[in-house]
C-alpha positions as CSV (number, residue, x, y, z in Angstrom):
1,M,-98.5,67.2,-101.9
2,R,-96.7,69.7,-99.9
3,E,-97.8,67.9,-96.7
4,T,-96.2,64.3,-98.0
5,K,-93.1,66.1,-99.0
6,L,-92.7,67.7,-95.5
7,W,-93.3,64.4,-93.8
8,S,-90.7,62.6,-95.3
9,W,-88.6,65.4,-94.4
10,H,-89.6,64.6,-91.0
11,I,-88.9,60.9,-91.3
12,L,-85.1,61.5,-92.7
13,A,-84.4,64.0,-90.1
14,G,-85.6,61.2,-87.6
15,V,-83.2,58.9,-89.0
16,F,-80.4,61.2,-88.9
17,L,-81.2,62.0,-85.3
18,F,-81.0,58.4,-84.7
19,V,-77.4,58.1,-86.0
20,L,-76.6,61.5,-84.6
21,L,-78.0,60.9,-81.4
22,G,-76.0,57.4,-81.2
23,A,-72.4,59.0,-81.9
24,H,-73.0,61.9,-79.4
25,M,-73.9,59.4,-76.8
26,C,-71.1,57.7,-77.3
27,T,-68.6,60.4,-77.4
28,M,-70.2,62.8,-74.2
29,H,-72.1,59.8,-72.1
30,L,-70.3,56.7,-73.1
31,D,-66.4,58.3,-72.5
32,E,-65.4,55.5,-70.1
33,V,-66.3,52.4,-72.1
34,L,-65.8,53.9,-75.6
35,G,-63.2,56.6,-75.3
36,K,-60.4,55.4,-76.7
37,L,-62.4,54.1,-79.9
38,V,-64.4,57.2,-80.6
39,G,-61.0,59.6,-79.9
40,A,-62.5,61.3,-76.4
41,S,-59.6,62.5,-74.6
42,E,-58.9,60.9,-71.1
43,G,-60.7,62.7,-68.1
44,E,-63.8,64.6,-67.7
45,V,-65.2,65.4,-71.3
46,L,-66.3,68.6,-70.7
47,S,-62.4,69.8,-69.3
48,F,-61.0,72.2,-71.3
49,G,-58.3,69.8,-72.8
50,A,-61.3,67.4,-74.0
51,V,-63.6,69.7,-75.7
52,A,-60.4,71.5,-77.2
53,D,-59.5,67.6,-78.6
54,R,-62.9,67.7,-79.8
55,A,-62.7,71.2,-81.9
56,G,-62.6,71.8,-85.2
57,P,-64.8,71.8,-88.3
58,A,-65.8,68.1,-88.5
59,M,-67.8,68.4,-84.9
60,G,-69.1,72.0,-85.9
61,V,-70.5,70.5,-88.8
62,F,-71.9,67.0,-86.8
63,Y,-73.8,69.4,-84.2
64,L,-75.0,71.9,-87.3
65,L,-76.5,68.8,-88.1
66,F,-77.5,67.4,-85.2
67,A,-78.9,70.7,-84.1
68,G,-80.8,71.2,-87.6
69,A,-82.3,67.7,-87.5
70,A,-83.4,67.9,-84.1
71,L,-85.0,71.2,-84.5
72,Y,-87.3,70.4,-88.0
73,H,-88.0,67.3,-86.4
74,G,-89.3,68.7,-83.0
75,L,-90.8,71.5,-84.1
76,Y,-92.7,69.7,-87.4
77,G,-93.9,67.2,-84.8
78,L,-95.2,70.3,-82.4
79,R,-96.6,71.7,-85.5
80,N,-98.7,68.3,-86.3
81,I,-99.7,68.1,-83.1
82,L,-100.8,71.9,-82.6
83,C,-102.7,71.9,-86.3
84,E,-104.5,68.9,-85.0
85,L,-106.6,70.8,-82.6
86,T,-108.0,73.3,-85.4
87,T,-109.5,73.1,-88.7
88,K,-108.8,76.5,-89.7
89,E,-106.4,76.9,-92.5
90,S,-105.3,80.6,-91.2
91,V,-104.2,79.3,-87.7
92,K,-102.6,76.5,-89.4
93,K,-100.6,78.5,-91.5
94,A,-100.1,81.3,-88.8
95,L,-99.0,78.4,-86.8
96,G,-96.4,77.4,-89.3
97,S,-94.9,80.7,-90.1
98,V,-94.3,81.1,-86.1
99,I,-92.5,77.6,-85.6
100,T,-90.5,78.5,-88.7
101,V,-89.1,81.6,-87.1
102,V,-88.5,80.0,-84.0
103,G,-86.9,77.3,-85.9
104,V,-84.8,79.8,-87.8
105,V,-83.5,82.1,-84.6
106,L,-83.3,78.7,-82.4
107,F,-80.7,77.2,-85.5
108,A,-78.8,80.4,-85.7
109,Y,-78.3,80.8,-82.2
110,G,-77.3,76.8,-82.2
111,A,-75.1,77.8,-85.3
112,Y,-73.2,80.3,-83.6
113,A,-72.3,77.9,-80.6
114,A,-71.1,75.3,-83.1
115,V,-69.1,77.4,-85.1
116,A,-68.0,79.2,-81.8
117,S,-66.7,75.8,-80.4
118,A,-64.9,74.8,-83.6
119,S,-62.7,77.8,-83.5
120,L,-61.4,77.1,-79.8
């Protein structure tokens, strides 16, 4: 039952990634085509003015969700691949613990970056 719940979260994170990655691509990489539609400023998307235009709570929440979904989806997939290499439950449990700690540390770093950028 636990694996089914984790797998369901994995699929849900993949759906979130599909939507959020599309929004990220439109904002950051298709600015020439869709800039006016999504509110990107004129010029380079990484210029100070463009970043300041996007700074705010909405983008902070967006990138927190994006980072969380990407980390969960990627690290759970990695955990499943590594767990297929062993049959020992103790090794699987240790892998899960290590990957969880790595995920929490990376999410904390990403959350710090998102909050810092939202307060420009």
